[in-house]
VEXZA-836798 format. One line per field, with one value per residue (C-alpha): residue number from 1; x, y, z; residue in one letter. Coordinates in pm, 1 decimal, padded with zeros to 6 digits, always signed. Each point is the difference from the previous one (the first is absolute). Layout:
BEGIN
num	[NUM_...];
px	[X_...];
py	[Y_...];
pz	[Z_...];
residu	[a_...];
! end
This chain:
BEGIN
num	[1_2_3_4_5_6_7_8_9_10_11_12_13_14_15_16_17_18_19_20_21_22_23_24_25_26_27_28_29_30_31_32_33_34_35_36_37_38_39_40_41_42_43_44_45_46_47_48_49_50_51_52_53_54_55_56_57_58_59_60_61_62_63_64_65_66_67_68_69_70_71_72_73_74_75_76_77_78_79_80_81_82_83_84_85_86_87_88_89_90_91_92_93_94_95_96_97_98_99_100_101_102_103_104_105_106_107_108_109_110_111_112_113_114_115_116_117_118_119_120_121_122_123_124_125_126_127_128_129_130_131_132_133_134_135_136_137_138_139_140_141_142_143_144_145_146_147_148_149_150_151_152_153_154_155_156_157_158_159_160_161_162_163_164_165_166_167_168_169_170_171_172_173_174_175_176_177_178_179_180_181_182_183_184_185_186_187_188_189_190_191_192_193_194_195_196_197_198_199_200_201_202_203_204_205_206_207_208_209_210_211_212_213_214_215_216_217_218_219_220_221_222_223_224_225_226_227_228_229_230_231_232_233_234_235_236_237_238_239_240_241_242_243_244_245_246_247_248_249_250_251_252_253_254_255_256_257_258_259_260_261_262_263_264_265_266_267_268_269_270_271_272_273_274_275_276_277_278_279_280_281_282_283_284_285_286_287_288_289_290_291_292_293_294_295_296_297_298_299_300_301_302_303_304_305_306_307_308_309_310_311_312_313_314_315_316_317_318_319_320_321_322_323_324_325_326_327_328_329_330_331_332_333_334_335_336_337_338_339_340_341_342_343_344_345_346_347_348_349_350_351_352_353_354_355_356_357_358_359_360_361_362_363_364_365_366_367_368_369_370_371_372_373_374_375_376_377_378_379_380_381_382_383_384_385_386_387_388_389_390_391_392_393_394_395_396_397_398_399_400_401_402_403_404_405_406_407_408_409_410_411_412_413_414_415_416_417_418_419_420_421_422_423_424_425_426_427_428_429_430_431_432_433_434_435_436_437_438_439_440_441_442_443_444_445_446_447_448_449_450_451_452_453_454_455_456_457_458_459_460_461_462_463_464_465_466_467_468_469_470_471_472];
px	[-01258.6_+00390.1_+00018.4_+00311.9_+00117.0_+00329.9_+00191.7_-00114.4_-00254.8_-00193.5_+00075.6_-00344.7_-00072.1_-00216.1_+00326.8_+00202.4_-00256.1_-00011.5_+00383.0_+00021.3_-00267.4_+00148.9_+00336.6_-00102.5_-00232.1_+00289.2_+00209.4_+00270.6_+00212.1_+00069.2_+00364.0_-00116.3_-00272.2_+00269.5_+00248.8_-00276.0_-00098.9_+00370.7_-00086.9_+00149.1_-00154.8_-00034.8_-00213.3_-00239.8_+00012.7_-00069.6_-00306.6_-00153.6_+00071.1_-00168.0_+00303.9_-00033.6_-00325.8_+00146.3_+00225.7_+00121.8_-00224.6_+00272.0_+00088.8_-00342.2_+00024.6_+00306.1_-00181.0_-00294.3_+00228.7_+00152.1_-00356.8_-00072.6_-00295.2_-00058.6_+00059.5_-00381.6_-00067.1_+00223.5_-00083.2_-00361.6_-00028.1_-00393.2_-00016.5_-00199.1_-00317.0_+00005.6_-00014.7_+00002.1_-00064.9_+00200.2_-00195.5_+00273.7_+00337.3_+00324.5_+00271.2_+00289.1_+00248.6_-00244.1_+00010.0_+00352.4_+00097.9_-00250.2_+00165.6_+00342.6_-00037.3_-00198.2_+00244.5_+00303.1_-00171.8_-00089.8_+00351.5_+00151.2_-00242.4_-00012.6_+00336.8_+00169.6_-00230.3_+00034.6_+00129.9_-00306.1_-00330.0_-00115.5_-00367.1_+00029.4_+00205.7_-00290.5_-00237.8_+00208.0_+00030.7_-00349.2_-00063.2_+00267.0_-00106.9_-00362.7_+00083.6_+00248.7_-00257.0_-00269.0_+00215.9_-00040.0_-00361.4_+00004.7_-00144.6_+00174.7_-00320.6_+00046.4_+00376.5_-00097.6_-00258.7_+00240.4_+00266.2_-00194.7_-00295.9_+00107.2_-00166.9_+00110.3_+00365.1_-00017.8_-00096.9_+00306.4_+00218.5_-00140.2_+00050.2_+00353.9_+00239.4_+00233.3_+00316.5_+00321.1_+00273.0_-00090.4_+00216.3_-00020.6_+00125.9_+00100.5_-00171.1_+00318.5_+00132.3_+00294.8_-00070.6_-00170.5_-00110.4_-00080.1_-00196.8_-00112.8_-00152.2_+00279.8_+00308.7_+00019.8_+00322.2_+00015.8_+00165.6_+00162.7_+00027.7_-00122.4_+00049.8_-00280.6_-00302.8_+00166.0_+00349.2_+00175.8_+00268.5_+00084.3_-00134.7_+00127.8_+00225.2_+00355.3_-00059.7_+00363.1_-00179.0_-00091.4_-00272.4_+00193.2_-00056.8_-00384.7_-00222.6_-00274.0_+00207.1_+00293.5_-00246.8_-00117.7_-00368.0_+00100.5_-00102.7_-00318.3_-00119.2_+00136.2_-00211.7_-00319.5_+00086.4_+00011.9_-00268.4_-00312.9_-00202.1_+00202.0_-00150.9_+00195.2_-00100.6_+00074.0_-00136.6_-00258.4_-00130.8_+00021.6_+00035.9_+00021.1_+00248.0_+00051.0_+00315.0_-00118.9_+00126.8_-00311.5_+00023.3_+00269.7_+00022.8_-00001.4_+00383.9_+00240.5_-00124.5_-00360.7_+00088.2_+00234.0_-00294.5_-00259.0_+00262.7_+00058.2_-00365.6_+00018.6_+00300.6_-00130.1_-00339.9_-00196.1_-00194.3_-00116.0_-00165.5_-00394.2_+00034.1_-00360.2_+00068.0_+00318.1_+00118.4_+00248.1_+00173.6_+00145.8_-00107.3_+00180.0_-00094.0_-00215.3_+00272.7_+00020.9_-00367.3_-00097.3_+00322.7_-00145.7_-00333.0_+00130.1_+00203.8_-00234.5_-00361.6_-00129.9_+00042.9_-00337.9_+00020.4_+00327.6_+00027.1_+00213.2_+00121.4_+00189.5_+00005.3_+00051.8_-00268.1_+00267.2_+00054.0_-00377.4_-00074.0_+00295.8_-00104.8_-00367.1_+00070.3_+00276.6_-00238.0_-00258.8_+00232.3_+00102.9_-00340.6_-00069.4_+00322.6_-00119.6_-00307.5_+00009.3_-00347.3_+00034.3_+00253.7_+00002.5_+00256.4_-00016.7_+00208.5_+00075.5_+00311.3_+00145.3_-00320.9_-00229.9_-00188.0_-00254.0_-00363.0_-00180.3_-00111.7_+00088.6_+00258.7_-00160.7_+00294.5_+00097.4_+00309.5_+00183.7_+00146.8_+00280.1_+00156.1_+00305.4_+00207.0_+00306.7_+00036.5_+00251.4_+00292.8_+00259.6_+00046.9_-00037.3_+00300.5_+00025.9_+00104.1_-00157.6_-00353.0_-00053.7_+00051.0_-00331.4_-00157.6_+00177.2_-00124.5_-00261.3_+00284.1_+00164.8_-00129.9_-00071.4_-00321.1_-00196.8_+00244.2_-00021.2_-00348.4_-00059.8_+00217.2_-00090.2_-00389.2_+00038.1_-00235.8_-00323.9_+00075.6_-00013.1_+00053.8_+00318.9_+00222.8_+00292.6_+00236.3_+00339.1_+00230.9_+00387.9_+00274.8_+00005.4_-00302.3_+00071.7_+00046.3_-00379.0_-00142.7_+00151.4_-00150.0_-00329.2_+00005.8_+00078.8_-00283.1_-00228.8_+00116.4_+00041.1_+00306.2_+00126.6_+00030.9_+00213.0_-00183.6_+00275.7_+00369.9_+00121.2_+00059.0_+00289.0_-00128.8_+00105.1_-00100.5_-00131.1_-00238.4_+00029.4_-00188.5_+00320.8_+00269.7_+00085.9_+00007.0_+00368.1_-00019.8_-00312.7_+00167.3_+00319.2_-00211.5_-00160.2_+00333.6_+00151.5_-00315.4_-00238.6_+00232.2_-00081.9_+00272.6_+00242.1_+00182.0_+00183.7_+00133.3_-00354.1_-00228.1_-00268.9_+00223.1_-00261.7_-00162.0_-00259.7_-00126.8_-00371.6_-00193.8_-00375.4_-00142.7_-00289.7_-00121.2_-00063.2_-00082.9_+00280.8_+00152.8_-00140.5];
py	[+07711.8_-00055.4_-00051.6_+00175.9_-00131.4_-00027.1_+00220.7_-00211.2_+00008.1_-00307.7_+00005.3_-00111.1_-00036.7_+00347.7_+00170.3_-00151.6_+00087.1_+00332.6_+00054.9_-00137.5_+00241.2_+00310.6_-00068.8_-00058.4_+00278.9_+00230.1_-00197.1_-00083.8_-00314.9_-00208.4_+00123.1_+00369.8_-00041.3_-00200.6_+00289.8_+00276.6_-00193.2_-00100.3_-00359.7_-00275.7_-00086.7_-00365.3_+00081.0_+00174.8_-00304.1_-00233.1_+00190.8_+00024.1_-00358.4_-00117.6_-00175.8_+00200.5_-00012.3_+00256.0_+00327.8_+00243.2_+00290.3_+00246.8_-00157.6_+00041.5_+00368.1_+00036.7_-00140.8_+00223.8_+00325.7_-00143.0_-00004.8_+00351.1_-00138.0_-00023.9_-00363.5_-00026.1_+00067.6_-00305.8_-00232.2_+00095.8_-00091.7_+00083.7_+00254.2_-00017.5_+00206.4_+00304.3_+00115.7_-00273.6_+00160.6_-00093.1_+00068.5_+00014.6_+00169.7_-00249.2_-00021.3_+00202.2_-00295.1_-00191.2_+00264.5_+00074.8_-00370.7_+00028.8_+00337.6_-00135.7_-00294.0_+00219.0_+00247.2_-00244.1_-00135.3_+00320.2_+00149.7_-00313.0_+00020.8_+00360.2_+00179.4_-00139.5_+00144.7_+00365.4_+00080.8_-00151.5_+00196.7_+00170.9_-00040.8_-00403.4_+00022.1_+00181.8_-00286.5_-00277.8_+00138.3_+00031.5_-00355.8_-00173.7_+00176.6_-00115.7_-00345.1_-00020.8_+00138.5_-00236.8_-00277.6_+00083.7_+00056.5_+00385.8_+00253.9_+00335.4_+00171.7_-00191.6_+00088.0_+00394.4_-00029.2_-00139.4_+00269.9_+00308.2_-00019.2_+00141.7_-00214.9_-00327.5_+00151.3_+00066.0_-00349.8_-00133.5_+00235.0_-00152.2_-00323.7_+00046.4_-00182.9_+00217.2_+00119.3_-00162.7_+00293.9_+00372.6_+00244.5_+00361.0_+00243.4_+00373.6_+00246.9_+00086.4_-00343.9_+00114.3_-00325.9_-00345.6_-00202.7_-00376.2_-00191.7_-00359.4_-00080.4_+00108.4_-00008.5_+00338.3_+00157.3_+00352.0_+00139.4_+00360.4_+00199.6_-00324.7_-00007.7_-00253.6_-00130.1_-00323.1_+00103.9_-00289.1_-00115.2_-00360.8_-00150.6_+00262.7_-00139.3_+00150.7_+00152.0_-00015.7_+00104.6_-00269.2_-00059.7_+00225.1_+00291.4_-00074.6_+00193.8_-00302.6_-00298.9_+00121.8_+00070.0_-00347.9_+00022.1_+00044.2_-00391.0_+00036.4_+00347.3_-00152.1_-00306.8_+00199.8_+00273.9_-00303.6_-00214.2_+00191.6_+00308.6_+00341.2_+00302.4_+00346.5_+00263.5_+00372.7_+00350.7_-00247.8_-00163.5_-00381.2_-00197.6_-00398.8_-00138.0_-00369.9_-00114.7_-00144.1_+00096.3_+00183.1_+00215.8_+00257.1_+00195.0_+00337.2_+00082.2_+00254.3_+00157.8_+00032.4_+00194.9_+00245.6_+00037.4_+00091.8_+00241.5_+00165.0_+00081.9_+00108.5_+00243.4_+00121.2_+00102.9_-00219.4_-00177.9_+00360.8_+00050.9_-00044.5_-00395.9_-00128.5_-00334.4_-00207.7_-00319.6_-00212.8_-00181.1_-00316.7_+00009.6_-00281.8_+00003.7_+00330.5_+00196.7_+00277.7_+00089.9_-00066.2_+00210.4_+00314.9_-00031.0_+00027.3_+00295.5_+00188.1_+00084.4_+00096.3_-00340.0_-00158.5_-00314.2_-00225.8_-00256.0_-00265.9_-00183.4_-00294.1_-00304.6_-00270.4_-00097.0_-00007.4_+00383.1_+00065.3_-00219.3_+00160.6_+00384.1_-00058.8_-00154.9_+00263.4_+00288.5_-00144.2_-00093.6_+00407.2_+00132.0_+00214.8_+00191.7_+00158.5_+00225.1_-00193.9_-00202.9_-00197.7_-00223.1_-00253.1_-00312.7_-00022.1_-00297.2_+00026.5_+00021.8_+00357.3_+00180.7_-00201.3_-00088.5_-00310.6_+00168.8_-00135.4_+00325.0_+00365.8_+00184.6_+00311.6_+00205.9_-00059.4_+00252.2_+00078.3_+00306.6_-00164.6_-00337.4_-00139.7_-00303.8_-00160.3_-00261.5_-00275.6_+00185.8_-00322.4_+00003.5_-00323.6_+00012.7_-00179.6_-00354.5_-00004.3_-00026.9_-00287.3_+00212.8_+00137.0_-00330.3_-00007.2_+00303.4_+00298.0_+00240.4_-00067.3_+00203.1_+00363.0_-00056.1_+00199.4_+00261.6_+00047.7_+00002.2_+00273.8_+00224.0_+00008.0_-00003.1_+00201.8_+00279.8_-00237.6_-00145.2_+00300.1_+00371.0_-00079.5_-00298.2_-00058.0_-00319.2_-00130.6_-00196.5_-00109.0_+00155.4_-00361.2_+00094.4_+00291.7_-00065.2_-00172.4_+00329.6_+00216.5_-00160.3_-00036.2_+00406.7_+00056.7_-00228.6_+00152.4_+00358.1_+00080.5_+00058.0_-00122.9_+00282.9_-00128.9_+00005.1_+00007.7_-00126.5_-00288.0_-00285.0_-00270.2_-00331.3_-00365.1_-00196.2_-00326.6_-00167.4_-00408.3_-00069.2_+00100.5_-00123.7_-00333.9_+00170.8_+00101.6_+00115.7_+00224.8_+00181.3_+00071.3_+00121.7_+00240.0_+00116.5_+00056.3_+00121.5_+00182.8_+00125.0_-00227.6_+00053.9_-00264.3_+00062.7_-00325.1_+00175.3_+00130.9_-00238.3_+00025.4_-00097.9_+00170.5_+00308.5_+00237.3_+00312.8_+00079.0_+00304.4_+00146.5_+00176.6_+00185.5_-00044.1_+00335.2_+00146.9_+00040.5_+00322.8_+00059.9];
pz	[+26229.9_+00108.7_+00358.9_+00218.7_+00313.5_+00209.0_-00233.5_-00333.1_-00271.3_-00170.3_-00374.1_-00120.7_-00351.9_+00034.6_+00098.9_-00269.2_-00259.4_+00123.4_+00004.9_-00359.6_-00155.2_+00199.0_-00115.7_-00351.4_+00000.4_+00071.5_-00279.4_+00228.4_-00047.3_+00326.5_+00005.4_-00035.5_+00306.4_+00202.3_-00047.5_+00100.1_+00309.1_+00110.5_+00027.9_-00244.6_-00334.9_+00139.7_+00301.5_-00272.3_-00210.4_+00298.7_+00111.4_-00365.6_-00038.2_+00284.9_+00160.8_+00319.4_+00252.9_+00219.1_-00023.4_+00225.0_+00050.9_-00050.1_-00339.8_-00130.9_+00165.3_-00245.2_-00292.6_+00062.8_-00005.5_-00328.8_-00135.6_+00183.9_+00157.5_+00376.7_+00195.6_+00039.7_-00364.7_-00088.0_+00272.7_+00027.5_+00374.7_+00112.6_+00200.0_+00341.0_+00065.0_+00117.7_+00273.5_+00259.4_+00294.1_+00359.8_+00283.7_+00249.9_-00021.0_-00022.2_+00255.1_-00068.1_+00001.7_-00276.8_-00185.7_-00006.8_-00101.9_-00307.1_-00097.4_+00015.9_-00182.5_-00294.9_-00008.4_-00029.2_-00331.5_-00134.9_+00066.4_-00188.0_-00261.5_-00108.5_+00158.4_-00335.8_-00250.5_+00065.4_-00322.8_-00165.1_-00104.9_+00294.9_-00075.8_-00017.7_+00345.3_+00166.1_-00150.5_+00096.8_+00334.1_+00057.8_-00140.9_+00202.8_+00334.7_-00039.0_-00106.7_+00278.9_+00243.6_-00155.4_+00117.8_+00357.7_-00020.9_+00004.2_-00223.4_-00091.2_+00146.7_+00337.6_+00026.6_-00116.5_+00308.4_+00233.9_-00076.5_-00040.8_+00268.7_+00311.7_+00220.5_-00201.4_+00017.9_+00390.3_+00039.1_-00193.7_+00198.6_+00337.0_-00104.8_-00071.8_+00241.3_+00219.4_-00187.4_+00152.9_-00084.4_+00057.5_-00171.2_+00130.7_-00228.5_+00045.9_-00180.2_-00195.6_-00009.1_+00253.6_+00203.7_+00020.8_+00302.5_-00092.2_+00245.3_+00033.4_+00363.9_+00240.1_-00252.5_-00154.1_-00210.7_-00082.8_-00301.0_-00014.1_-00340.1_-00204.2_-00354.7_-00065.0_+00152.7_+00065.8_+00032.4_-00061.1_-00232.2_+00087.1_-00287.7_-00271.8_-00279.5_+00002.8_+00337.3_+00188.4_+00367.8_+00234.9_+00242.0_+00262.9_-00243.7_-00002.8_+00224.9_+00008.6_-00005.2_+00243.7_+00253.9_+00220.5_-00097.1_-00365.5_-00079.2_+00180.2_-00173.5_-00364.3_+00025.2_+00124.1_-00321.9_-00228.4_+00069.5_+00168.3_-00020.1_+00071.5_+00130.3_-00113.1_+00252.7_-00171.8_+00134.4_+00186.1_-00279.1_+00011.5_-00336.3_-00029.6_-00233.1_-00117.5_-00131.7_-00344.8_-00373.5_-00116.2_+00311.0_+00051.3_+00326.9_+00102.5_-00067.5_+00036.3_-00350.0_+00108.4_+00340.7_-00183.2_-00273.0_+00259.6_+00191.2_-00350.9_-00036.4_+00354.6_-00058.1_-00347.0_+00154.9_-00248.8_+00336.5_+00084.9_-00303.8_-00102.1_-00080.4_-00011.1_-00162.8_-00013.2_-00230.7_+00153.5_-00296.8_+00054.9_+00399.5_+00113.0_+00370.4_-00069.7_+00188.7_-00225.7_-00012.9_+00339.7_+00120.3_-00223.6_+00092.8_+00390.9_-00088.1_-00197.3_+00158.8_-00332.2_-00129.7_-00070.6_-00204.8_-00057.5_-00291.5_+00044.9_-00321.4_-00091.1_-00234.6_+00254.3_+00285.3_+00318.1_-00066.3_-00013.1_+00289.6_+00236.6_-00122.3_+00107.0_+00325.5_+00073.4_-00062.5_+00229.0_+00261.1_+00008.3_-00132.3_+00349.3_-00063.5_-00273.2_-00181.5_-00311.5_-00000.8_-00306.8_-00172.4_-00311.8_-00021.2_-00358.6_-00206.9_-00379.3_-00212.7_+00032.1_+00028.2_-00188.2_+00265.8_+00018.8_-00069.6_+00315.9_+00068.2_-00045.4_+00217.2_+00168.3_-00174.7_-00365.0_+00005.1_+00317.2_+00158.1_+00125.8_-00173.6_+00210.5_-00115.3_+00118.2_-00309.3_-00053.9_-00173.2_-00085.2_-00392.2_-00190.6_-00191.4_-00318.7_+00045.9_+00377.6_-00077.8_+00253.5_+00283.8_-00063.7_+00118.8_+00308.2_+00181.1_-00029.8_+00046.5_-00293.5_-00321.1_-00079.3_-00156.6_+00279.4_+00003.1_-00399.6_-00003.5_+00291.7_-00141.6_-00367.2_+00081.9_+00315.7_-00181.8_+00029.1_+00348.5_+00228.5_+00080.4_+00135.1_-00059.4_+00237.0_-00013.3_+00145.4_-00178.4_-00029.0_-00237.3_-00132.9_-00190.2_-00089.4_-00364.1_+00006.1_+00221.6_-00280.7_-00297.2_+00151.0_+00074.4_-00384.3_-00090.1_+00203.9_-00079.6_+00387.2_+00229.9_+00324.8_+00255.3_+00310.1_+00356.8_+00263.4_+00020.7_-00171.5_+00229.3_+00021.9_+00142.5_+00005.3_-00313.2_+00161.9_-00206.4_+00032.9_-00331.1_-00190.4_+00231.3_-00154.5_-00352.1_-00003.1_-00379.8_+00082.7_+00306.4_-00188.9_-00299.2_+00239.3_+00118.1_-00355.3_-00166.5_+00245.5_+00320.1_+00236.9_+00265.4_+00102.9_+00321.5_+00136.4_+00313.8_+00116.1_+00223.5_-00281.1_-00322.4_-00281.5_+00015.6_-00221.4_+00011.9_+00050.7_-00049.5_+00003.4_-00320.8_-00130.3_-00332.5_-00151.5_-00341.2_-00207.5_+00041.9_+00340.6];
residu	[m_a_k_t_g_a_g_f_v_d_i_t_a_e_l_r_s_r_l_i_k_l_r_q_g_t_g_m_t_r_c_q_l_a_a_r_s_l_v_s_e_r_t_i_q_l_i_e_h_g_d_r_d_k_c_q_e_r_t_i_l_k_i_a_k_g_l_d_i_s_f_q_a_l_v_d_v_p_r_a_r_e_p_i_h_q_s_t_a_w_a_f_s_d_l_k_t_v_a_q_r_i_d_g_f_i_l_e_s_l_r_d_h_r_s_g_d_p_d_l_l_v_r_t_h_a_d_l_l_f_a_r_l_g_k_q_g_i_s_l_g_d_l_h_r_q_l_n_e_p_q_l_v_r_t_l_a_q_s_m_p_a_a_g_l_k_i_e_v_e_s_k_f_r_e_l_s_l_s_a_g_s_a_s_i_r_v_d_n_p_t_l_l_w_d_c_h_c_l_t_p_r_s_t_s_t_v_a_d_c_p_i_h_s_h_p_e_g_k_l_i_t_k_v_f_s_t_g_l_v_e_i_v_w_r_g_l_r_f_v_w_y_r_t_a_p_l_w_p_p_s_v_d_s_f_a_l_v_n_d_l_l_d_a_g_i_l_q_a_d_t_e_s_v_l_d_l_g_s_g_t_g_f_i_g_t_a_v_a_s_l_n_s_k_v_r_h_v_t_f_g_d_w_l_l_s_p_a_l_f_s_a_v_n_w_i_r_n_a_d_r_f_a_a_n_s_f_r_a_r_i_g_m_w_t_d_w_l_p_l_d_s_d_p_v_r_t_h_a_l_v_i_c_n_p_p_y_l_p_i_l_k_g_c_e_d_l_g_r_q_s_p_v_v_g_t_d_l_l_e_r_l_i_s_n_a_n_s_l_g_s_r_v_i_l_q_f_s_n_l_a_n_l_e_a_a_t_a_a_v_r_g_g_v_g_l_e_p_l_g_d_e_r_r_v_p_f_r_v_a_a_v_w_e_d_g_e_y_l_q_r_l_i_e_e_r_g_l_e_y_c_p_s_a_r_h_p_f_w_h_r_i_r_t_y_e_v_v_a_q_g_h];
! end
């Protein structure tokens, strides 16, 4: 068996033999496999000849993809016995650290494979997750129990350290209050949850124009925002968030989406079950449950561990504010959940999603590995498969992804009906700031607005849509 560890795989005689047999069985030369795997022919040759005793896991993952098999099938890592029961709940900080490490590896390994075979991605995601958890001495079954049994989740929430920063958001996003101890800043008419332009490229505004850094307490507030737990309060609900690549906070988009649902009367409808897809902190699903007393069950779905952890914890922290009495935190690519149990609800009355909407333009594929907010795969699958997911499917996206959304609607035979007004908001995604070519192409090809005289120099437009039957 090939052993894996610290990001590397031992190249054993068994693995070399398996690779050669699989390659020859498909009729591929080394050159052809290298081209399919996006690795060099020299790499394939060194592995097959036994001239390497170790290789990076991500390289083996690419070769597995080239062979149309899973990482697990190529490496043949022995699986841990299931289930391994943990008698007590983990501490929040420990599980958060484990989740961050595993998410970072999975993000780097999979985000550049989105154009590949969907079934292979689903299998590879499950294999990687199982293997990385096993190295931490954790079984998938234990993790699932920790994130879904209310008493265990409650214990997790109680073990959380206190948030260093609190951000109170006015119900219609017309005012923010940021406080850390005795330090506080009030922002009127904010354009973003963190309404700072200071690090944005091409910005001609100064620190004096920034509502955060122009304040005497700005440095302290920034330090706490960047390094510790943040509590976001909205309509009496309390959500914790930690700044890390796999976890996006409730943004101006999220608040706008929930308010659009309210204004359209959707949250007054008889909606018994809700799926919050791509759940992040769990803000949308929890907010919907608090605003509609008819909701009885919410499923939070994401492909990374940190969102599952924070969604479960945030649900429990607010559970006394709504009538809903059950939830699930599910993990899987898109809606292909890991088969750890059966969800109480198979088809939901309402599916809500605020998916990533940054298109991966040709020649800019590496951006997909830098942040989970880059890529439109979830948006496209949600639209094209809406009929199988729920009775009503609602999502929000940017005009930057209009092309991908329209193509997915045609593919799925559905329409996109706007809910509420289009909103012009600052485009402030740090993951793409350093790629000047990508920014320029968004301006030239996708309608990103460049306003050099504005405090925020880049702007785009977001809007909420319901996926409807064609001709509706």
